[in-house]
KEVEX-443311 format. One line per field, with one value per residue (C-alpha): residue number from 1; residue in three letters; y, x, z. Coordinates in steps of 0.1 Angstrom, whole numbers. Layout:
num	NUM_...
residu	ALA_...
yy	Y_...
xx	X_...
zz	Z_...
This chain:
num	1_2_3_4_5_6_7_8_9_10_11_12_13_14_15_16_17_18_19_20_21_22_23_24_25_26_27_28_29_30_31_32_33_34_35_36_37_38_39_40_41_42_43_44_45_46_47_48_49_50_51_52_53_54_55_56_57_58_59_60_61_62_63_64_65_66_67_68_69
residu	MET_HIS_LYS_ILE_VAL_GLU_ASP_MET_HIS_GLN_VAL_PHE_GLU_GLU_ALA_ASP_CYS_LEU_TYR_PRO_ALA_SER_ALA_VAL_GLU_GLN_ALA_ILE_GLU_LYS_MET_ALA_GLU_GLN_MET_THR_ALA_ASP_LEU_LYS_ASP_GLU_ASN_PRO_ILE_MET_PHE_PRO_ILE_MET_ASN_GLY_GLY_LEU_ILE_PHE_ALA_GLY_LYS_LEU_MET_THR_SER_LEU_VAL_PHE_PRO_MET_GLU
yy	317_326_315_280_276_288_263_235_243_243_209_195_209_194_160_129_102_70_46_52_52_18_1_15_4_-31_-33_-23_-50_-76_-66_-68_-103_-115_-98_-112_-147_-143_-125_-139_-157_-128_-95_-71_-34_-14_21_42_52_71_106_105_69_77_77_45_28_39_24_-8_-12_-10_-41_-62_-89_-99_-85_-57_-28
xx	-31_-43_-9_-13_-47_-32_-3_-28_-48_-16_-6_-41_-40_-5_-11_-13_-39_-20_-50_-86_-112_-126_-92_-88_-123_-116_-83_-102_-128_-101_-84_-118_-125_-91_-94_-129_-116_-86_-105_-140_-136_-118_-128_-100_-98_-97_-84_-65_-30_-16_-23_-51_-60_-95_-112_-95_-103_-140_-142_-125_-145_-179_-169_-157_-181_-170_-173_-148_-143
zz	51_16_2_17_-1_-34_-30_-23_-54_-75_-61_-69_-104_-111_-95_-116_-109_-104_-100_-110_-81_-93_-89_-54_-44_-59_-39_-7_-13_-19_14_32_19_31_65_69_62_86_114_113_147_164_179_169_178_146_144_118_128_98_87_62_71_84_50_40_73_70_35_46_78_61_41_70_81_116_151_160_183
């Protein structure tokens, strides 16, 4: 198990940042604005379906301004 953690640290150290956090937050806000405009009169069911999607969905859902389940 220790080797896995070492490998994870190595990947983290060698990874390149493609977009700054501010650009990602701005893109999520833009997406939330468009979804709010499109879905304001609906009651959609929202749930993340991709591996690692929970954090993105949480950030997105806190900016949505319409009823949802």
